[in-house]
N, C-alpha and C positions, 0 to 999 in steps of 0.2 A: 435608430432602431437598436434595441438591446441585443447584444450578442451573448449567448450563453453556451455553456458546455453541456451537451446532451449525452447521457450515458444510458445505454439500454442493455440489460442482461436478459438471459433466457431467450436467446434468439435474435435480439436486437443489437445492432452495432452501435459503438460509440462514435459520434461524428462531431465535427466542429464546423460551425457556420461562420464564415468570415467575409465581410464585404470589403476587406482591405487587402487580403491575399498576402500579407506580410511583405508588401512591396517596400515599405519604409524600414529604416533601421533605427535602433535606439542608441542614444549617446549618453544617457544619464539614468541613474537609479535613484529612487527615493524610498525612505522608510515610512510605512503606514503608522500613524499615531492613533492613540485611543480615540474612538469616535469617527475616524475617517471612513468615508465611503469613496467609491471611485470618482463621483462627481466632485466632492469636496477636495479630494487629493489633487485632481487635475486643476481645479480652480486655484488652489494654493500655489501651483507651479506656473500660473499664468496661461493655462491652456483651456481652450473651449471644450467642455464636456460633450456638447452636441457633435463636435467635429472629431474628437479623439477617443470617445468612449469605446467604440468597436475595436479600434486598433489597439488600445490599451489591453483589452481582454485577449485579443489574439496574441499579443506579446507575452502575456502572463497567464495563459490558460492552465498551466500546471501548478499555479500557485494561488488559486482562488478557491475559497470555500463556497460550495454550491454553485460554482461557475461564475458568480458575480460579486462575491463578498471578499473583503480584504481580511488578512490576518494582522492583528496588531503586532508591531515590532518587526515585520518582515520587509524585505527589500523588493521593490517592483521596478520594472523597466518602464521608461517613459518614451512615447513617440517623439520623433524629431520635431522641434519647434519650427514653425514656419511664419516668420515676421510678416510676409506678404499677406497672410490670412489673419493677421491681428494677434498672433501669439506673442506674449511678452514674458521673458524669463522672470521667475520669482526673484526678488531682490536678495533675500537671505532666508532660504527655507530652513525651518526649524530642524534641529537634530534631536534624536531621542537618546537620553542618557543610557549608557550601557549597551548600545547597539553599534556595531562596527559600521564604518562608512562603506566598506567594501565587503561583499559576500565572502564568507569562508568556503573554500572549495577543497574537498579531500578527494583522494584517488583510491578507488577500490577495484583492483584488477579482477576480482571474482565476478564482477558484473559484466565483464567483457569490454572490449575497446570502445564501443559506441556509447556504453552506459556507465563507464568507469568513473566519470566525474560526478561527485555528489555535492551539490550546492546547499549550504545551510539556509533553510527557510526561516527557522525560528529556533527558540530554545525551550519550546514547550515540553520536550522530553529530556532536557538536560538533567543528568544525575540518575536517570532511569536505565536499567539494564534489561535487555530482552534476549531471550534464547529462542531461536526459530528452528523448528524441525520440519522438514518436508517428508512426507510419507515414502517408505520403501527406499529404493536405490541400490546401487551395486548389483548383486546377483538377483535381486528381487524387483521386477518392474512394477509390482502392484497389480491393480486391476487393468486389464487391457480390453480393447474393443477395436472395431474397424469403422472407418469413415471414408466413403468413396473408394473402398478397396485398399485403404492404407491403415496400417496398425497405429493406434495411439495408446500410449502407456501412461498410467497414473503418475509414476514418479517424475516424469519429465515435466508435466504440466504443474504438478504441485511444487516442484522445484522452481520453475519459472515465476510462479506467483510469489513464492517465498522470497526470491531474490528481489523482486519488485517491492515487496513489503519491507524488506530490510533497507532498501534504498530510501523509502519514504520515512521510515523511523529514524535513520541516520540523518536525514535532512532536517529533522526537528531536534537534533542533538542527542539522540539515544546512543548508548553503548550497546552494540548489537553483535551477538554470537550466532553465526550461521553454522549449525551443527552438521548437517549433511551437505556436502559441497562437491561440485564437479570442477576439475581444474581447467576445463576448456570450453564449457558451454556458455556461461554468462547469460544475461538477459537476452532472449531471442524474440525477434519481431516477426516470427513465421507462424503460420497456422499449424503446420505439421512439424512437430519437434522430433527429430531423430532419436530413437532409443539407443542407449549405450549402457555399459556396465562399469564405467570408470569412476563412479561416485565414491567418495571416502567420507570418513567421519573426522571432525576436527580433532587434531590438526591435520593428519594425513593417514589415519588408520584405515586399513583394509576392512571392508564390511564383510562379516562372516556369512556363511551359507545358512547356518541354523537360525531360525526365526527368533527364538528366545535369546540367543546370543546377540543378535542384532539389536533387539530392544534393550538388553542389559548394557550393551556398549553405549547406547545413546543416553540412557539414564545415568550411567557413571560419569560421562562427560559433563552433562548438565549439572549434576549434583556437585561435582568437583568445583566447577566455576562458581556455583551458587555459594558454596562455603567460603571460597576466596573473596567473594563480593558481599559477605555477610554485613548487614547494616544498611545496604543500599536497597532502593526500590527495585524489585526484580519480578519479572513475569516470563512465562513460557507460552509460545504459540505453536501449535502443531497443525499442519495443513495436510489434508487428504482429499482424494476424490473417491466418492462412494461407487459401489457396483451393485445394481439391483436389476430387476426385470427391465427389458428394453422399453416397455410402455410406461414405466414409472418415472415421471418428471418430479424432481424434488427441489425445494428451495435450500439455500445455504442454511445450515444449522450448526449448533455449537454444543459441546459437552464441557463439563467441569467436574471437579471432585465434590461429592455430596457434603463433605465436611469442611470444604474450603470456602469461607465467606468471600475472600478476595477473588478467588477463581470464579465464583458465581457472579460477582459484580462485573468482572472482566467480560465474561460471556454475555451477560445481560446488556452491557453497554455497546458491545459490538453488534449484538442482535438489534438493539434499539436503533443504531445507526442504519442498519440494513432496512429495517422497517420504515424509517423515515425516507430513505432513498427510494424505495419502491413506491411509497405514497406520493412522492414528488414526480418520479419519472414514469410510473405505471399506475396512475390513479384508478384505473378501471380493473386492476387485478389485485387480489388479496394476497399479501405476503404470508406464507404458511411456514416459514422457517421457525425454528424453536431453539431454546437453550434449556438444557437439562443435565442432571448429574449422570455420570457414566463411570463410576468408580471402579468397575471391573476391568477396564482397559489398563493394560500394563503400564503404559506411560502415564496415564492419569493417576494411577495408584502409587507409583514409585518415585516420581520426580518431586523435588522439594519446592520449587517455585509455584506460586499460584498460577494456574494455567487455563487456557481455552483451547479446546480440541475442535478444529473446524472441518466440516465436510462441505465441499463447495459444489457438489452436484453428482449426478449419476452418469458415469462415463459411457454407459450403454444406451442412454436415452438421447435421441436425435436433438431435441431442444436443448438439453443440458450440454451436449457436445459443443454446441455453438458458443456456450458460455466460456468454455475453456480453449476452444480452437482460435478464436479471434484474439490477437494480442492486445487490442484496445480493451476488450472485456477483461482480460487478465489484469491489465493495469488498473481498470476500474475496481476490480475485486480487491486488489492490494491497497488502493487508495481508500476504499470504504473501510476495510479492516483497520487501516492506520488511523482513520478518523475516529473509529470506535475506541481504539486504544488511547488516543489523545483525550477523548471524552472521559474514559475511565480514570486516567491519571488526574485530570482536573477535578473530577468528582471525589477523588480520594483525599483531596486537600493538600496535594503536593505542589 
């Protein structure tokens, strides 16, 4: 039976179905080569696809495209060989030129102790620079609402999604600047994220009370680093949670600068990814998210990199609240955004 990763947004939870329960452990990694599927990869390692397919997916669930597809050049964990069941080790598995035998792992304390280790999955974004800004922070919590009597604040959930996105981008080799940062929150696997005011702006600048000064501070940091990285492939992602009437359920949508061709392409490719995800996971529901120019927004108008400004839902709507409260949904959002970013980079010919 095929094991797949199921992601549901707008009220549905992301779940994993596994008939193996992770009872076995992996003792070996293998690099996926061009043209490999899970079946062919297992066969090349002397393993029965019928026996090990589900366990392979359970071991590698965070590193599969669409839940069952391999990324060329990435490392995958293999289930333990069992000679009693007919498994025979591959005599000399092929190596891929330019791919390290062991995964590169870096440590990012900003993600928190549990999520600090970032394992390199691929080099798809090598040489690319991304600036990530989560909305509000410091003295400004952004849009707020209540859920089951508890307050939820925009800045905490936008920040958590941004950290998850940063980790995804870094795992594919990107140089990533997290502009708004919290020294002690990290990636949090809770539904209710406690609101605080200790966020700062890179490197450790206090966030001012005045709204215009807050925006100017972020623009200055992004533009400063953009000029330092001149000549590199650079993009900016801004993440917000919208606030509208309680009854208004909205899909994820995207803004870009009207005169930025690269910004339009970036927003379009992330939008395309979301459209395809909804088509796959919610075939009976039409995705109504959009991408459009919004040059009047201060960050859109004044930052130098091509950018996409993302609104991930309505914090006051009960259905949209489920999208941001569930940590698995926040991870899915980050994953989908990252896949759109990877698609954009590949389409730009880099």
